[in-house]
N, CA, C and O atoms as a Tripos MOL2 file, in Angstrom:
@<TRIPOS>MOLECULE
protein
  288   287    72     0     0
PROTEIN
NO_CHARGES

@<TRIPOS>ATOM
      1 N         -11.7960    0.4320   10.3570 N.3       1 MET1
      2 CA        -10.8550   -0.1370    9.4080 C.3       1 MET1
      3 C          -9.7620   -0.9130   10.1400 C.2       1 MET1
      4 O          -8.6300   -0.4420   10.2480 O.2       1 MET1
      5 N         -10.0970   -2.0860   10.6370 N.am      2 HIS2
      6 CA         -9.1190   -2.8870   11.3720 C.3       2 HIS2
      7 C          -8.9720   -4.2660   10.7470 C.2       2 HIS2
      8 O          -8.9660   -5.2740   11.4530 O.2       2 HIS2
      9 N          -8.8540   -4.3120    9.4410 N.am      3 ARG3
     10 CA         -8.7140   -5.5820    8.7550 C.3       3 ARG3
     11 C          -7.5950   -5.4720    7.7230 C.2       3 ARG3
     12 O          -7.2870   -4.3760    7.2530 O.2       3 ARG3
     13 N          -6.9940   -6.5910    7.3730 N.am      4 ARG4
     14 CA         -6.0010   -6.6100    6.2960 C.3       4 ARG4
     15 C          -6.7430   -6.5190    4.9710 C.2       4 ARG4
     16 O          -7.7870   -7.1430    4.7820 O.2       4 ARG4
     17 N          -6.1960   -5.7450    4.0750 N.am      5 VAL5
     18 CA         -6.7790   -5.5610    2.7510 C.3       5 VAL5
     19 C          -5.7360   -5.9670    1.7190 C.2       5 VAL5
     20 O          -4.5400   -5.7420    1.9060 O.2       5 VAL5
     21 N          -6.2000   -6.5640    0.6340 N.am      6 THR6
     22 CA         -5.3240   -6.9130   -0.4770 C.3       6 THR6
     23 C          -5.5560   -5.9070   -1.5950 C.2       6 THR6
     24 O          -6.6790   -5.4560   -1.8190 O.2       6 THR6
     25 N          -4.4830   -5.5630   -2.2900 N.am      7 GLY7
     26 CA         -4.6150   -4.6110   -3.3800 C.3       7 GLY7
     27 C          -3.4640   -4.6980   -4.3600 C.2       7 GLY7
     28 O          -2.5900   -5.5580   -4.2530 O.2       7 GLY7
     29 N          -3.4870   -3.7800   -5.3200 N.am      8 THR8
     30 CA         -2.4790   -3.7180   -6.3770 C.3       8 THR8
     31 C          -1.8440   -2.3360   -6.3850 C.2       8 THR8
     32 O          -2.5370   -1.3230   -6.2960 O.2       8 THR8
     33 N          -0.5270   -2.3040   -6.4910 N.am      9 VAL9
     34 CA          0.1880   -1.0290   -6.5640 C.3       9 VAL9
     35 C          -0.1550   -0.3600   -7.8940 C.2       9 VAL9
     36 O           0.1160   -0.9160   -8.9580 O.2       9 VAL9
     37 N          -0.7530    0.8380   -7.8340 N.am     10 LYS10
     38 CA         -1.0680    1.5930   -9.0480 C.3      10 LYS10
     39 C           0.1840    2.2750   -9.5760 C.2      10 LYS10
     40 O           0.4690    2.2520  -10.7730 O.2      10 LYS10
     41 N           0.9230    2.8800   -8.6580 N.am     11 TRP11
     42 CA          2.1930    3.5190   -9.0050 C.3      11 TRP11
     43 C           2.9820    3.7380   -7.7310 C.2      11 TRP11
     44 O           2.4270    3.8020   -6.6350 O.2      11 TRP11
     45 N           4.2970    3.8510   -7.9020 N.am     12 PHE12
     46 CA          5.1810    4.1540   -6.7790 C.3      12 PHE12
     47 C           6.3550    4.9490   -7.3220 C.2      12 PHE12
     48 O           7.0760    4.4730   -8.1990 O.2      12 PHE12
     49 N           6.5530    6.1640   -6.8050 N.am     13 TYR13
     50 CA          7.6290    7.0450   -7.2420 C.3      13 TYR13
     51 C           8.7810    6.9030   -6.2560 C.2      13 TYR13
     52 O           8.8010    7.5400   -5.2030 O.2      13 TYR13
     53 N           9.7430    6.0530   -6.6210 N.am     14 ALA14
     54 CA         10.8410    5.6900   -5.7210 C.3      14 ALA14
     55 C          11.6530    6.8740   -5.2020 C.2      14 ALA14
     56 O          12.0090    6.8790   -4.0240 O.2      14 ALA14
     57 N          11.9690    7.8960   -6.0410 N.am     15 PRO15
     58 CA         12.7770    9.0060   -5.5080 C.3      15 PRO15
     59 C          12.1430    9.7020   -4.2970 C.2      15 PRO15
     60 O          12.8510   10.1540   -3.3980 O.2      15 PRO15
     61 N          10.8270    9.7840   -4.2770 N.am     16 ASN16
     62 CA         10.1370   10.4020   -3.1400 C.3      16 ASN16
     63 C           9.6090    9.3690   -2.1530 C.2      16 ASN16
     64 O           9.2160    9.7190   -1.0400 O.2      16 ASN16
     65 N           9.5960    8.0970   -2.5500 N.am     17 GLY17
     66 CA          9.1340    7.0300   -1.6630 C.3      17 GLY17
     67 C           7.6530    7.0440   -1.3810 C.2      17 GLY17
     68 O           7.2300    6.6980   -0.2780 O.2      17 GLY17
     69 N           6.8420    7.4430   -2.3720 N.am     18 VAL18
     70 CA          5.3920    7.4920   -2.1840 C.3      18 VAL18
     71 C           4.6850    6.8740   -3.3860 C.2      18 VAL18
     72 O           5.2390    6.8060   -4.4830 O.2      18 VAL18
     73 N           3.4490    6.4260   -3.1570 N.am     19 GLY19
     74 CA          2.6740    5.8510   -4.2450 C.3      19 GLY19
     75 C           1.2310    5.6360   -3.8420 C.2      19 GLY19
     76 O           0.7650    6.1370   -2.8180 O.2      19 GLY19
     77 N           0.5340    4.8740   -4.6780 N.am     20 MET20
     78 CA         -0.8770    4.5790   -4.4390 C.3      20 MET20
     79 C          -1.1280    3.0940   -4.6440 C.2      20 MET20
     80 O          -0.5550    2.4630   -5.5320 O.2      20 MET20
     81 N          -2.0040    2.5500   -3.7980 N.am     21 ILE21
     82 CA         -2.4340    1.1620   -3.8820 C.3      21 ILE21
     83 C          -3.9470    1.1560   -4.0730 C.2      21 ILE21
     84 O          -4.6710    1.8370   -3.3460 O.2      21 ILE21
     85 N          -4.4230    0.3870   -5.0510 N.am     22 SER22
     86 CA         -5.8520    0.2260   -5.2900 C.3      22 SER22
     87 C          -6.3360   -1.0160   -4.5440 C.2      22 SER22
     88 O          -5.8400   -2.1160   -4.7860 O.2      22 SER22
     89 N          -7.2920   -0.8480   -3.6490 N.am     23 ALA23
     90 CA         -7.8050   -1.9580   -2.8410 C.3      23 ALA23
     91 C          -8.7270   -2.8540   -3.6620 C.2      23 ALA23
     92 O          -9.5550   -2.3660   -4.4310 O.2      23 ALA23
     93 N          -8.5780   -4.1580   -3.4960 N.am     24 ASP24
     94 CA         -9.4170   -5.1280   -4.2060 C.3      24 ASP24
     95 C         -10.8800   -5.0530   -3.7860 C.2      24 ASP24
     96 O         -11.7680   -5.3740   -4.5750 O.2      24 ASP24
     97 N         -11.1330   -4.6350   -2.5590 N.am     25 ASP25
     98 CA        -12.5080   -4.6300   -2.0510 C.3      25 ASP25
     99 C         -13.3180   -3.4170   -2.5060 C.2      25 ASP25
    100 O         -14.4720   -3.2570   -2.1110 O.2      25 ASP25
    101 N         -12.7150   -2.5620   -3.3370 N.am     26 GLY26
    102 CA        -13.4230   -1.4040   -3.8650 C.3      26 GLY26
    103 C         -13.4980   -0.2270   -2.9180 C.2      26 GLY26
    104 O         -14.1890    0.7520   -3.1990 O.2      26 GLY26
    105 N         -12.7940   -0.3070   -1.7930 N.am     27 SER27
    106 CA        -12.8600    0.7740   -0.8030 C.3      27 SER27
    107 C         -12.1080    2.0250   -1.2380 C.2      27 SER27
    108 O         -12.2640    3.0800   -0.6240 O.2      27 SER27
    109 N         -11.2940    1.9270   -2.2880 N.am     28 GLY28
    110 CA        -10.6210    3.1130   -2.8020 C.3      28 GLY28
    111 C          -9.1420    2.9190   -3.0250 C.2      28 GLY28
    112 O          -8.6150    1.8090   -2.9600 O.2      28 GLY28
    113 N          -8.4870    4.0400   -3.2920 N.am     29 ASP29
    114 CA         -7.0440    4.0660   -3.4990 C.3      29 ASP29
    115 C          -6.3830    4.6150   -2.2440 C.2      29 ASP29
    116 O          -6.8290    5.6120   -1.6760 O.2      29 ASP29
    117 N          -5.3180    3.9520   -1.8210 N.am     30 TYR30
    118 CA         -4.6440    4.2710   -0.5660 C.3      30 TYR30
    119 C          -3.2560    4.8310   -0.8220 C.2      30 TYR30
    120 O          -2.4910    4.2800   -1.6140 O.2      30 TYR30
    121 N          -2.9370    5.9250   -0.1510 N.am     31 PHE31
    122 CA         -1.5970    6.4980   -0.1840 C.3      31 PHE31
    123 C          -0.6570    5.5710    0.5780 C.2      31 PHE31
    124 O          -1.0250    5.0270    1.6190 O.2      31 PHE31
    125 N           0.5560    5.3900    0.0570 N.am     32 VAL32
    126 CA          1.5590    4.5670    0.7380 C.3      32 VAL32
    127 C           2.9050    5.2830    0.6900 C.2      32 VAL32
    128 O           3.2590    5.8940   -0.3180 O.2      32 VAL32
    129 N           3.6480    5.2010    1.7890 N.am     33 SER33
    130 CA          5.0110    5.7380    1.8100 C.3      33 SER33
    131 C           5.9800    4.6020    2.0890 C.2      33 SER33
    132 O           5.5900    3.5580    2.6120 O.2      33 SER33
    133 N           7.2370    4.8050    1.7410 N.am     34 ARG34
    134 CA          8.2440    3.7430    1.9290 C.3      34 ARG34
    135 C           8.3580    3.3270    3.3900 C.2      34 ARG34
    136 O           8.7420    2.1920    3.6730 O.2      34 ARG34
    137 N           8.0320    4.2180    4.3240 N.am     35 ASN35
    138 CA          8.0950    3.8850    5.7500 C.3      35 ASN35
    139 C           7.0550    2.8450    6.1560 C.2      35 ASN35
    140 O           7.1750    2.2360    7.2190 O.2      35 ASN35
    141 N           6.0330    2.6330    5.3200 N.am     36 ALA36
    142 CA          4.9620    1.6850    5.6370 C.3      36 ALA36
    143 C           5.2390    0.2840    5.1030 C.2      36 ALA36
    144 O           4.4590   -0.6340    5.3560 O.2      36 ALA36
    145 N           6.3420    0.1020    4.3650 N.am     37 ILE37
    146 CA          6.6540   -1.1920    3.7500 C.3      37 ILE37
    147 C           7.3620   -2.0830    4.7630 C.2      37 ILE37
    148 O           8.3830   -1.6980    5.3330 O.2      37 ILE37
    149 N           6.8140   -3.2770    4.9830 N.am     38 LEU38
    150 CA          7.3430   -4.1920    5.9940 C.3      38 LEU38
    151 C           8.3690   -5.1830    5.4680 C.2      38 LEU38
    152 O           9.0660   -5.8170    6.2600 O.2      38 LEU38
    153 N           8.4820   -5.3320    4.1530 N.am     39 VAL39
    154 CA          9.3540   -6.3490    3.5740 C.3      39 VAL39
    155 C          10.8100   -5.9660    3.8160 C.2      39 VAL39
    156 O          11.2580   -4.9020    3.3880 O.2      39 VAL39
    157 N          11.5390   -6.8310    4.5000 N.am     40 LEU40
    158 CA         12.9280   -6.5690    4.8570 C.3      40 LEU40
    159 C          13.7640   -6.2580    3.6230 C.2      40 LEU40
    160 O          13.7870   -7.0340    2.6680 O.2      40 LEU40
    161 N          14.4430   -5.1290    3.6480 N.am     41 GLY41
    162 CA         15.3150   -4.7370    2.5490 C.3      41 GLY41
    163 C          14.5990   -4.0700    1.3890 C.2      41 GLY41
    164 O          15.2410   -3.6780    0.4150 O.2      41 GLY41
    165 N          13.2730   -3.9310    1.4720 N.am     42 THR42
    166 CA         12.5080   -3.3250    0.3870 C.3      42 THR42
    167 C          12.1530   -1.8890    0.7390 C.2      42 THR42
    168 O          11.5820   -1.6170    1.7950 O.2      42 THR42
    169 N          12.4990   -0.9770   -0.1580 N.am     43 VAL43
    170 CA         12.1420    0.4260    0.0500 C.3      43 VAL43
    171 C          11.3410    0.9610   -1.1310 C.2      43 VAL43
    172 O          11.0920    2.1620   -1.2300 O.2      43 VAL43
    173 N          10.9420    0.0670   -2.0170 N.am     44 THR44
    174 CA         10.1570    0.4860   -3.1660 C.3      44 THR44
    175 C           9.1250   -0.5840   -3.4970 C.2      44 THR44
    176 O           9.2580   -1.7420   -3.1010 O.2      44 THR44
    177 N           8.1050   -0.1800   -4.2220 N.am     45 LEU45
    178 CA          7.0880   -1.0920   -4.7190 C.3      45 LEU45
    179 C           7.0460   -0.9500   -6.2330 C.2      45 LEU45
    180 O           7.4590    0.0730   -6.7800 O.2      45 LEU45
    181 N           6.5480   -1.9740   -6.9040 N.am     46 LEU46
    182 CA          6.4850   -1.9670   -8.3580 C.3      46 LEU46
    183 C           5.0350   -1.8920   -8.8250 C.2      46 LEU46
    184 O           4.1500   -2.5000   -8.2240 O.2      46 LEU46
    185 N           4.7990   -1.1440   -9.8990 N.am     47 GLU47
    186 CA          3.4660   -1.0570  -10.4710 C.3      47 GLU47
    187 C           2.9520   -2.4590  -10.7850 C.2      47 GLU47
    188 O           3.6630   -3.2620  -11.3890 O.2      47 GLU47
    189 N           1.7230   -2.7510  -10.3760 N.am     48 GLY48
    190 CA          1.1150   -4.0490  -10.6150 C.3      48 GLY48
    191 C           1.4020   -5.0820   -9.5450 C.2      48 GLY48
    192 O           0.8270   -6.1700   -9.5620 O.2      48 GLY48
    193 N           2.2870   -4.7540   -8.6120 N.am     49 GLN49
    194 CA          2.6460   -5.6920   -7.5440 C.3      49 GLN49
    195 C           1.4560   -5.8990   -6.6080 C.2      49 GLN49
    196 O           0.7550   -4.9460   -6.2670 O.2      49 GLN49
    197 N           1.2330   -7.1490   -6.1940 N.am     50 ARG50
    198 CA          0.1400   -7.4790   -5.2840 C.3      50 ARG50
    199 C           0.6330   -7.3490   -3.8510 C.2      50 ARG50
    200 O           1.6860   -7.8820   -3.5000 O.2      50 ARG50
    201 N          -0.1260   -6.6410   -3.0240 N.am     51 VAL51
    202 CA          0.2680   -6.3770   -1.6460 C.3      51 VAL51
    203 C          -0.9210   -6.5510   -0.7070 C.2      51 VAL51
    204 O          -2.0760   -6.5620   -1.1330 O.2      51 VAL51
    205 N          -0.6090   -6.6860    0.5860 N.am     52 THR52
    206 CA         -1.6140   -6.6210    1.6390 C.3      52 THR52
    207 C          -1.2220   -5.4660    2.5540 C.2      52 THR52
    208 O          -0.0500   -5.0990    2.6370 O.2      52 THR52
    209 N          -2.2070   -4.8980    3.2380 N.am     53 PHE53
    210 CA         -1.9160   -3.7500    4.0920 C.3      53 PHE53
    211 C          -3.0310   -3.5340    5.1060 C.2      53 PHE53
    212 O          -4.1330   -4.0680    4.9800 O.2      53 PHE53
    213 N          -2.7040   -2.7330    6.1140 N.am     54 ASP54
    214 CA         -3.6860   -2.2870    7.0990 C.3      54 ASP54
    215 C          -4.1900   -0.9200    6.6550 C.2      54 ASP54
    216 O          -3.4030    0.0230    6.5690 O.2      54 ASP54
    217 N          -5.4890   -0.7890    6.3700 N.am     55 PRO55
    218 CA         -6.0300    0.4910    5.9290 C.3      55 PRO55
    219 C          -6.3400    1.4130    7.1060 C.2      55 PRO55
    220 O          -6.7720    0.9670    8.1690 O.2      55 PRO55
    221 N          -6.1110    2.6940    6.8930 N.am     56 GLN56
    222 CA         -6.4790    3.6940    7.8940 C.3      56 GLN56
    223 C          -6.9760    4.9430    7.1820 C.2      56 GLN56
    224 O          -6.6190    5.2080    6.0350 O.2      56 GLN56
    225 N          -7.7900    5.6890    7.8740 N.am     57 LEU57
    226 CA         -8.2720    6.9680    7.3820 C.3      57 LEU57
    227 C          -7.6200    8.0520    8.2200 C.2      57 LEU57
    228 O          -7.8380    8.1240    9.4290 O.2      57 LEU57
    229 N          -6.8220    8.8940    7.5800 N.am     58 GLU58
    230 CA         -6.1660   10.0140    8.2700 C.3      58 GLU58
    231 C          -6.7300   11.2950    7.6890 C.2      58 GLU58
    232 O          -6.3920   11.6900    6.5730 O.2      58 GLU58
    233 N          -7.5920   11.9390    8.4590 N.am     59 GLY59
    234 CA         -8.2950   13.0940    7.9220 C.3      59 GLY59
    235 C          -9.2210   12.6140    6.8210 C.2      59 GLY59
    236 O         -10.1220   11.8120    7.0660 O.2      59 GLY59
    237 N          -9.0000   13.1040    5.6010 N.am     60 LEU60
    238 CA         -9.7920   12.6730    4.4550 C.3      60 LEU60
    239 C          -9.0180   11.7360    3.5370 C.2      60 LEU60
    240 O          -9.4870   11.4040    2.4490 O.2      60 LEU60
    241 N          -7.8350   11.3070    3.9690 N.am     61 THR61
    242 CA         -6.9530   10.5030    3.1260 C.3      61 THR61
    243 C          -6.9210    9.0500    3.5790 C.2      61 THR61
    244 O          -6.7200    8.7610    4.7590 O.2      61 THR61
    245 N          -7.1210    8.1370    2.6300 N.am     62 LEU62
    246 CA         -6.9570    6.7120    2.8940 C.3      62 LEU62
    247 C          -5.4670    6.4030    2.8360 C.2      62 LEU62
    248 O          -4.7960    6.7490    1.8630 O.2      62 LEU62
    249 N          -4.9440    5.7490    3.8810 N.am     63 VAL63
    250 CA         -3.5060    5.4950    3.9880 C.3      63 VAL63
    251 C          -3.2740    4.0100    4.2590 C.2      63 VAL63
    252 O          -3.9780    3.3970    5.0630 O.2      63 VAL63
    253 N          -2.2700    3.4380    3.5730 N.am     64 ALA64
    254 CA         -1.8880    2.0350    3.7680 C.3      64 ALA64
    255 C          -0.7050    1.9590    4.7250 C.2      64 ALA64
    256 O           0.2950    2.6550    4.5430 O.2      64 ALA64
    257 N          -0.8230    1.1070    5.7490 N.am     65 PHE65
    258 CA          0.2510    0.8650    6.7090 C.3      65 PHE65
    259 C           0.5860   -0.6210    6.7110 C.2      65 PHE65
    260 O          -0.2050   -1.4420    6.2460 O.2      65 PHE65
    261 N           1.7520   -0.9600    7.2320 N.am     66 ASN66
    262 CA          2.1640   -2.3620    7.3640 C.3      66 ASN66
    263 C           2.0100   -3.1140    6.0430 C.2      66 ASN66
    264 O           1.4090   -4.1870    5.9930 O.2      66 ASN66
    265 N           2.5570   -2.5400    4.9870 N.am     67 VAL67
    266 CA          2.4280   -3.0990    3.6410 C.3      67 VAL67
    267 C           3.3720   -4.2850    3.4690 C.2      67 VAL67
    268 O           4.5710   -4.1870    3.7310 O.2      67 VAL67
    269 N           2.8100   -5.4030    3.0240 N.am     68 GLY68
    270 CA          3.5980   -6.6010    2.7520 C.3      68 GLY68
    271 C           3.2200   -7.1730    1.4010 C.2      68 GLY68
    272 O           2.2050   -6.7870    0.8220 O.2      68 GLY68
    273 N           4.0240   -8.0830    0.8980 N.am     69 LEU69
    274 CA          3.7360   -8.7200   -0.3800 C.3      69 LEU69
    275 C           2.6370   -9.7580   -0.2040 C.2      69 LEU69
    276 O           2.6390  -10.5180    0.7640 O.2      69 LEU69
    277 N           1.6950   -9.7860   -1.1490 N.am     70 ALA70
    278 CA          0.6210  -10.7780   -1.1140 C.3      70 ALA70
    279 C           1.1720  -12.1200   -1.5720 C.2      70 ALA70
    280 O           1.9570  -12.1850   -2.5180 O.2      70 ALA70
    281 N           0.7640  -13.1760   -0.9090 N.am     71 LEU71
    282 CA          1.1980  -14.5200   -1.2800 C.3      71 LEU71
    283 C           0.2450  -15.1090   -2.3080 C.2      71 LEU71
    284 O          -0.9620  -14.8730   -2.2630 O.2      71 LEU71
    285 N           0.7990  -15.8670   -3.2200 N.am     72 GLY72
    286 CA         -0.0290  -16.5600   -4.1980 C.3      72 GLY72
    287 C          -0.3220  -15.8530   -5.4380 C.2      72 GLY72
    288 O          -1.0160  -16.3860   -6.3040 O.2      72 GLY72
@<TRIPOS>BOND
     1     1     2 1
     2     2     3 1
     3     3     4 2
     4     3     5 am
     5     5     6 1
     6     6     7 1
     7     7     8 2
     8     7     9 am
     9     9    10 1
    10    10    11 1
    11    11    12 2
    12    11    13 am
    13    13    14 1
    14    14    15 1
    15    15    16 2
    16    15    17 am
    17    17    18 1
    18    18    19 1
    19    19    20 2
    20    19    21 am
    21    21    22 1
    22    22    23 1
    23    23    24 2
    24    23    25 am
    25    25    26 1
    26    26    27 1
    27    27    28 2
    28    27    29 am
    29    29    30 1
    30    30    31 1
    31    31    32 2
    32    31    33 am
    33    33    34 1
    34    34    35 1
    35    35    36 2
    36    35    37 am
    37    37    38 1
    38    38    39 1
    39    39    40 2
    40    39    41 am
    41    41    42 1
    42    42    43 1
    43    43    44 2
    44    43    45 am
    45    45    46 1
    46    46    47 1
    47    47    48 2
    48    47    49 am
    49    49    50 1
    50    50    51 1
    51    51    52 2
    52    51    53 am
    53    53    54 1
    54    54    55 1
    55    55    56 2
    56    55    57 am
    57    57    58 1
    58    58    59 1
    59    59    60 2
    60    59    61 am
    61    61    62 1
    62    62    63 1
    63    63    64 2
    64    63    65 am
    65    65    66 1
    66    66    67 1
    67    67    68 2
    68    67    69 am
    69    69    70 1
    70    70    71 1
    71    71    72 2
    72    71    73 am
    73    73    74 1
    74    74    75 1
    75    75    76 2
    76    75    77 am
    77    77    78 1
    78    78    79 1
    79    79    80 2
    80    79    81 am
    81    81    82 1
    82    82    83 1
    83    83    84 2
    84    83    85 am
    85    85    86 1
    86    86    87 1
    87    87    88 2
    88    87    89 am
    89    89    90 1
    90    90    91 1
    91    91    92 2
    92    91    93 am
    93    93    94 1
    94    94    95 1
    95    95    96 2
    96    95    97 am
    97    97    98 1
    98    98    99 1
    99    99   100 2
   100    99   101 am
   101   101   102 1
   102   102   103 1
   103   103   104 2
   104   103   105 am
   105   105   106 1
   106   106   107 1
   107   107   108 2
   108   107   109 am
   109   109   110 1
   110   110   111 1
   111   111   112 2
   112   111   113 am
   113   113   114 1
   114   114   115 1
   115   115   116 2
   116   115   117 am
   117   117   118 1
   118   118   119 1
   119   119   120 2
   120   119   121 am
   121   121   122 1
   122   122   123 1
   123   123   124 2
   124   123   125 am
   125   125   126 1
   126   126   127 1
   127   127   128 2
   128   127   129 am
   129   129   130 1
   130   130   131 1
   131   131   132 2
   132   131   133 am
   133   133   134 1
   134   134   135 1
   135   135   136 2
   136   135   137 am
   137   137   138 1
   138   138   139 1
   139   139   140 2
   140   139   141 am
   141   141   142 1
   142   142   143 1
   143   143   144 2
   144   143   145 am
   145   145   146 1
   146   146   147 1
   147   147   148 2
   148   147   149 am
   149   149   150 1
   150   150   151 1
   151   151   152 2
   152   151   153 am
   153   153   154 1
   154   154   155 1
   155   155   156 2
   156   155   157 am
   157   157   158 1
   158   158   159 1
   159   159   160 2
   160   159   161 am
   161   161   162 1
   162   162   163 1
   163   163   164 2
   164   163   165 am
   165   165   166 1
   166   166   167 1
   167   167   168 2
   168   167   169 am
   169   169   170 1
   170   170   171 1
   171   171   172 2
   172   171   173 am
   173   173   174 1
   174   174   175 1
   175   175   176 2
   176   175   177 am
   177   177   178 1
   178   178   179 1
   179   179   180 2
   180   179   181 am
   181   181   182 1
   182   182   183 1
   183   183   184 2
   184   183   185 am
   185   185   186 1
   186   186   187 1
   187   187   188 2
   188   187   189 am
   189   189   190 1
   190   190   191 1
   191   191   192 2
   192   191   193 am
   193   193   194 1
   194   194   195 1
   195   195   196 2
   196   195   197 am
   197   197   198 1
   198   198   199 1
   199   199   200 2
   200   199   201 am
   201   201   202 1
   202   202   203 1
   203   203   204 2
   204   203   205 am
   205   205   206 1
   206   206   207 1
   207   207   208 2
   208   207   209 am
   209   209   210 1
   210   210   211 1
   211   211   212 2
   212   211   213 am
   213   213   214 1
   214   214   215 1
   215   215   216 2
   216   215   217 am
   217   217   218 1
   218   218   219 1
   219   219   220 2
   220   219   221 am
   221   221   222 1
   222   222   223 1
   223   223   224 2
   224   223   225 am
   225   225   226 1
   226   226   227 1
   227   227   228 2
   228   227   229 am
   229   229   230 1
   230   230   231 1
   231   231   232 2
   232   231   233 am
   233   233   234 1
   234   234   235 1
   235   235   236 2
   236   235   237 am
   237   237   238 1
   238   238   239 1
   239   239   240 2
   240   239   241 am
   241   241   242 1
   242   242   243 1
   243   243   244 2
   244   243   245 am
   245   245   246 1
   246   246   247 1
   247   247   248 2
   248   247   249 am
   249   249   250 1
   250   250   251 1
   251   251   252 2
   252   251   253 am
   253   253   254 1
   254   254   255 1
   255   255   256 2
   256   255   257 am
   257   257   258 1
   258   258   259 1
   259   259   260 2
   260   259   261 am
   261   261   262 1
   262   262   263 1
   263   263   264 2
   264   263   265 am
   265   265   266 1
   266   266   267 1
   267   267   268 2
   268   267   269 am
   269   269   270 1
   270   270   271 1
   271   271   272 2
   272   271   273 am
   273   273   274 1
   274   274   275 1
   275   275   276 2
   276   275   277 am
   277   277   278 1
   278   278   279 1
   279   279   280 2
   280   279   281 am
   281   281   282 1
   282   282   283 1
   283   283   284 2
   284   283   285 am
   285   285   286 1
   286   286   287 1
   287   287   288 2
@<TRIPOS>SUBSTRUCTURE
     1 MET1         2 RESIDUE 1 A MET
     2 HIS2         6 RESIDUE 1 A HIS
     3 ARG3        10 RESIDUE 1 A ARG
     4 ARG4        14 RESIDUE 1 A ARG
     5 VAL5        18 RESIDUE 1 A VAL
     6 THR6        22 RESIDUE 1 A THR
     7 GLY7        26 RESIDUE 1 A GLY
     8 THR8        30 RESIDUE 1 A THR
     9 VAL9        34 RESIDUE 1 A VAL
    10 LYS10       38 RESIDUE 1 A LYS
    11 TRP11       42 RESIDUE 1 A TRP
    12 PHE12       46 RESIDUE 1 A PHE
    13 TYR13       50 RESIDUE 1 A TYR
    14 ALA14       54 RESIDUE 1 A ALA
    15 PRO15       58 RESIDUE 1 A PRO
    16 ASN16       62 RESIDUE 1 A ASN
    17 GLY17       66 RESIDUE 1 A GLY
    18 VAL18       70 RESIDUE 1 A VAL
    19 GLY19       74 RESIDUE 1 A GLY
    20 MET20       78 RESIDUE 1 A MET
    21 ILE21       82 RESIDUE 1 A ILE
    22 SER22       86 RESIDUE 1 A SER
    23 ALA23       90 RESIDUE 1 A ALA
    24 ASP24       94 RESIDUE 1 A ASP
    25 ASP25       98 RESIDUE 1 A ASP
    26 GLY26      102 RESIDUE 1 A GLY
    27 SER27      106 RESIDUE 1 A SER
    28 GLY28      110 RESIDUE 1 A GLY
    29 ASP29      114 RESIDUE 1 A ASP
    30 TYR30      118 RESIDUE 1 A TYR
    31 PHE31      122 RESIDUE 1 A PHE
    32 VAL32      126 RESIDUE 1 A VAL
    33 SER33      130 RESIDUE 1 A SER
    34 ARG34      134 RESIDUE 1 A ARG
    35 ASN35      138 RESIDUE 1 A ASN
    36 ALA36      142 RESIDUE 1 A ALA
    37 ILE37      146 RESIDUE 1 A ILE
    38 LEU38      150 RESIDUE 1 A LEU
    39 VAL39      154 RESIDUE 1 A VAL
    40 LEU40      158 RESIDUE 1 A LEU
    41 GLY41      162 RESIDUE 1 A GLY
    42 THR42      166 RESIDUE 1 A THR
    43 VAL43      170 RESIDUE 1 A VAL
    44 THR44      174 RESIDUE 1 A THR
    45 LEU45      178 RESIDUE 1 A LEU
    46 LEU46      182 RESIDUE 1 A LEU
    47 GLU47      186 RESIDUE 1 A GLU
    48 GLY48      190 RESIDUE 1 A GLY
    49 GLN49      194 RESIDUE 1 A GLN
    50 ARG50      198 RESIDUE 1 A ARG
    51 VAL51      202 RESIDUE 1 A VAL
    52 THR52      206 RESIDUE 1 A THR
    53 PHE53      210 RESIDUE 1 A PHE
    54 ASP54      214 RESIDUE 1 A ASP
    55 PRO55      218 RESIDUE 1 A PRO
    56 GLN56      222 RESIDUE 1 A GLN
    57 LEU57      226 RESIDUE 1 A LEU
    58 GLU58      230 RESIDUE 1 A GLU
    59 GLY59      234 RESIDUE 1 A GLY
    60 LEU60      238 RESIDUE 1 A LEU
    61 THR61      242 RESIDUE 1 A THR
    62 LEU62      246 RESIDUE 1 A LEU
    63 VAL63      250 RESIDUE 1 A VAL
    64 ALA64      254 RESIDUE 1 A ALA
    65 PHE65      258 RESIDUE 1 A PHE
    66 ASN66      262 RESIDUE 1 A ASN
    67 VAL67      266 RESIDUE 1 A VAL
    68 GLY68      270 RESIDUE 1 A GLY
    69 LEU69      274 RESIDUE 1 A LEU
    70 ALA70      278 RESIDUE 1 A ALA
    71 LEU71      282 RESIDUE 1 A LEU
    72 GLY72      286 RESIDUE 1 A GLY
């Protein structure tokens, strides 16, 4: 899993800084934390927001890192 993936934020719970992103390529839903967001000054994501990220598998959990806003 060494490629950028595009997806849509399914949900993000700002008080805890965690959420899920659904990958466009059908690879699954990825856990995301506020620490993985690269956008300067952004500590939250919005439901339906389009993002790109680096996918990783940690144990049995799909995790999104280096999350940025998708262009276009």
